N, C-alpha and C positions, 0 to 999 in steps of 0.2 A: 582512549581515544586522544588524539592530539588536539588539544584546545588552542594551541598557538599557531593556527592555520589561517590564513587570510581568506576573505569572502571569495576572491577570485580562485584560490586554490580549492576551496570547498566546492565551488560550483563546477570546476573542472572535474574534480573527483566524482561528483554526483553524476555528471554527463557520462563519465567513463563507466560507472556502475549501470546506469540506464542503458548504454549501448550494448551491454553484454546480456541483458535480459531479453527473453523471447517477446516478440510482439504480441499484443493482446488484442483480440477482435472485440467489437462492440457486443457481440452475442455473449462472449465469455465473461465480460465486464458485467453485464446486466445480470447473468446468472449468478456470479458472485455476490453481487448487491442483494439480489433476492434471497440468496442463501443466508447471508449475514443478517438481513432483515428478519427472516423467519427464526433464526438463532436468538436474536435479541428479543423477539417477542416471547419465545418459549422461557427464557431466563426470567422475564418479568413474571410470568405466570407462576414459576417455582417459588419465587419469593412471597407471593400473596398468599 
């Protein structure tokens, strides 16, 4: 990773990466949040 990058260059690079990603619907985001929530709960149970 290039650490000698300015904040503006980093922001521009981030925007380019985001523009290449496919759009996410609110339903998909909620489903992913629920799935991750369930996964984190199951991990807690395994450690106990």
